[in-house]
Structures are given as structure tokens and as C-alpha cells.
C-alpha positions as CSV (number, residue, x, y, z in Angstrom):
1,M,0.0,0.0,0.0
2,A,1.3,3.4,-0.9
3,K,2.3,5.9,1.8
4,Y,0.8,9.4,1.9
5,F,2.1,12.5,3.8
6,N,0.3,15.5,5.1
7,V,1.0,18.8,3.3
8,G,-1.9,20.9,4.7
9,K,-5.3,21.1,6.4
10,I,-8.4,22.5,4.8
11,V,-9.7,24.9,7.5
12,N,-12.5,26.7,5.6
13,T,-13.9,27.8,2.3
14,Q,-13.2,31.2,0.7
15,G,-16.0,32.9,-1.2
16,I,-18.5,31.0,-3.3
17,K,-16.4,29.8,-6.3
18,G,-14.9,26.7,-4.7
19,E,-11.8,28.2,-3.2
20,I,-10.5,26.6,0.1
21,R,-8.3,27.9,2.9
22,V,-5.4,25.7,3.8
23,I,-2.9,25.8,6.6
24,S,0.3,24.4,5.3
25,S,2.2,21.7,7.1
26,T,5.0,21.3,4.5
27,D,8.3,23.0,4.0
28,F,7.5,23.4,0.3
29,P,4.1,25.0,0.0
30,E,4.9,26.8,-3.3
31,E,5.9,23.5,-4.8
32,R,3.1,21.4,-3.3
33,F,0.3,23.8,-4.1
34,R,1.5,24.8,-7.6
35,K,-1.1,24.9,-10.4
36,G,-1.4,21.5,-12.1
37,N,-0.1,19.4,-9.1
38,I,-2.0,16.4,-7.8
39,L,-3.0,16.3,-4.2
40,Y,-5.2,13.9,-2.2
41,I,-8.0,14.8,0.2
42,E,-8.3,12.3,3.0
43,V,-12.1,12.0,3.3
44,A,-11.8,9.2,5.8
45,P,-9.0,7.0,7.1
46,N,-7.5,5.2,4.1
47,D,-10.0,6.8,1.8
48,L,-8.4,9.4,-0.5
49,I,-9.7,11.4,-3.4
50,E,-7.4,12.7,-6.0
51,V,-7.6,16.4,-6.9
52,K,-5.7,18.7,-9.3
53,V,-4.8,22.2,-8.2
54,S,-6.3,24.8,-10.5
55,S,-5.1,27.9,-8.7
56,H,-3.0,28.9,-5.7
57,R,-2.5,32.2,-3.9
58,L,-1.5,33.5,-0.5
59,H,-3.8,35.5,1.7
60,K,-2.7,36.4,5.2
61,N,-1.4,33.1,6.7
62,F,-3.5,30.9,4.5
63,H,-2.9,29.2,1.1
64,L,-6.0,29.6,-1.0
65,L,-6.5,26.8,-3.5
66,T,-9.1,25.7,-6.1
67,F,-9.3,22.3,-7.7
68,A,-10.3,21.3,-11.2
69,G,-14.0,20.4,-11.3
70,F,-14.8,22.0,-8.0
71,N,-16.3,25.2,-9.0
72,N,-18.5,26.4,-6.2
73,I,-18.7,26.4,-2.4
74,N,-21.1,23.3,-2.4
75,D,-18.4,21.2,-4.0
76,V,-15.7,21.9,-1.3
77,E,-17.6,22.7,1.9
78,K,-17.7,19.0,2.9
79,Y,-13.9,18.9,3.0
80,K,-13.5,21.4,5.8
81,G,-11.2,19.9,8.5
82,K,-9.8,17.3,6.1
83,M,-6.1,16.8,5.4
84,L,-4.4,17.3,2.1
85,K,-1.8,14.8,1.3
86,I,0.8,13.8,-1.3
87,S,2.0,10.3,-2.2
88,E,5.4,8.9,-1.4
89,D,6.5,9.1,-5.0
90,Q,5.9,12.9,-5.0
91,L,8.7,13.4,-2.4
92,N,11.9,14.9,-3.7
93,D,15.4,14.0,-2.7
94,L,16.8,16.5,0.0
95,D,20.2,17.8,0.5
96,E,22.4,16.6,3.3
97,G,21.2,17.8,6.7
98,E,17.6,18.4,5.4
99,F,14.7,16.3,6.5
100,Y,11.0,15.9,5.9
101,Y,8.7,16.6,8.9
102,H,7.6,13.0,8.9
103,E,11.2,11.8,9.3
104,I,11.7,14.0,12.4
105,I,8.3,13.7,14.2
106,D,8.3,10.8,16.6
107,C,12.1,10.7,16.9
108,E,13.4,10.2,20.5
109,V,15.7,13.0,21.7
110,F,18.7,12.4,23.8
111,T,21.4,14.7,25.2
112,V,25.0,14.2,24.3
113,D,25.4,12.6,27.7
114,G,22.7,10.0,26.9
115,E,19.8,11.4,28.9
116,K,16.5,10.8,27.2
117,L,14.5,14.1,27.0
118,G,11.4,13.0,25.2
119,T,9.9,12.6,21.7
120,I,9.5,15.2,18.9
121,K,5.8,15.8,18.5
122,E,5.7,18.6,16.0
123,I,7.8,21.1,14.1
124,L,7.2,24.9,14.2
125,S,8.5,27.2,11.5
126,P,8.4,30.7,13.1
127,G,11.1,32.3,11.0
128,A,14.9,32.0,10.7
129,N,15.0,28.3,11.7
130,D,12.6,25.5,12.6
131,V,11.8,24.7,16.2
132,W,11.3,21.1,17.2
133,V,8.7,20.6,20.0
134,V,9.8,17.8,22.3
135,K,7.1,16.1,24.5
136,R,8.6,15.3,27.8
137,P,6.8,12.9,30.2
138,G,5.6,14.7,33.3
139,D,7.1,18.1,32.2
140,K,6.3,20.9,29.9
141,D,7.3,20.7,26.2
142,L,10.8,21.6,25.3
143,L,11.4,23.9,22.3
144,L,14.6,23.0,20.5
145,P,15.9,25.3,17.7
146,Y,17.1,23.4,14.7
147,I,20.6,24.9,14.7
148,E,24.0,23.4,14.5
149,D,24.9,24.4,18.1
150,V,22.0,22.4,19.5
151,V,21.2,19.5,17.1
152,K,24.3,17.4,16.9
153,E,23.1,14.2,15.2
154,V,20.0,13.1,13.4
155,D,19.5,9.4,12.7
156,V,16.1,9.1,10.9
157,E,16.6,5.3,10.3
158,N,16.6,4.7,14.1
159,K,14.3,7.7,14.9
160,K,17.0,9.2,17.3
161,V,18.2,12.8,17.7
162,I,21.2,13.8,19.8
163,V,21.3,17.4,21.1
164,H,23.5,19.7,23.2
165,L,21.4,21.7,25.6
166,M,22.7,25.2,25.6
167,E,22.2,27.3,28.7
168,G,18.6,28.6,28.9
169,L,16.9,25.8,26.8
170,L,15.5,23.9,29.8
């Protein structure tokens, strides 16, 4: 069975001509949402429908998309809250030191001294660099900036990350 990866969430409609508002969850929104690209709407677990992007534009913090054959609000309203996905064969090769979100999320995080800190539960992209959110048992989440001084080793095969905790991170 093919694997699919989230690239965004449909959060609302926009106007009456079938446009949807999407919150991106991909590092490559301009590429993923480009006119002519194929996406999949997850209408139910393991139930996907294929759609072709007809238009894409940015508005505030949202990506506004239309799909071929979905020409009014009634065609898209039922997809509010649904995830947009791409198939595994749509993934591109990345440069050394670059990772897809799905490769990092669920990695266990250890200090350079071997202390287990927790598990990466999400990735934030606030600006200059990504921030990895580490869920710690019985403690508040730890925010780790993805910078060379902090993240020392990433082993996506074994879902393990080694970090150096700089002063002020805990």
C-alpha cells in the first residue's frame, strides 16, 4: 500500500467559487500547491480522493486553492477539516542535513550525555529556523531550535536525535 504524507489542512472555504483555505504543514508550500499538481484529500482514514490544483494564492497566513472540477462552495464545503496529502512518489530528494517533517516527528531525543529528553511531537516554522517541539513525560514541552549548536546528530533510520542543551533551553 502506498504511503501518503500531510501537506496541509483544509480549514475553511473562501468565497462561493470553490476556493478553500489551507494551513500548510509542508516545508515546500509553493511547490506542493502549484497549479497542475496532484493532491489527495483524506475524506476518511485510508479513503483518499485525487484532486488537481487549478489555482493557488496566498492570503494572510493561508494558502487559497481551487481544484479542477470543484467550481462552487457546495463542491468543497464538505472537506473542511480534512487533510491534504501527497503520495510517497511525490517526495523529492533532499540535500544533506535536510529532513522531511515525517522523518523527524516521533524521533526520540537524547542529550550528548545519553539522557532521554522525550519525543519530537511537532515542528514549528516561526522564521529563521525550525523549532522542534519535544514532548517530555511529566514536564512541559521543550522547544529546540534546529541549529548546528543544538542539534548534533539526526538518525532518521533509528528515529533518534542527539542534542547539546545550551544554557537557557530547559
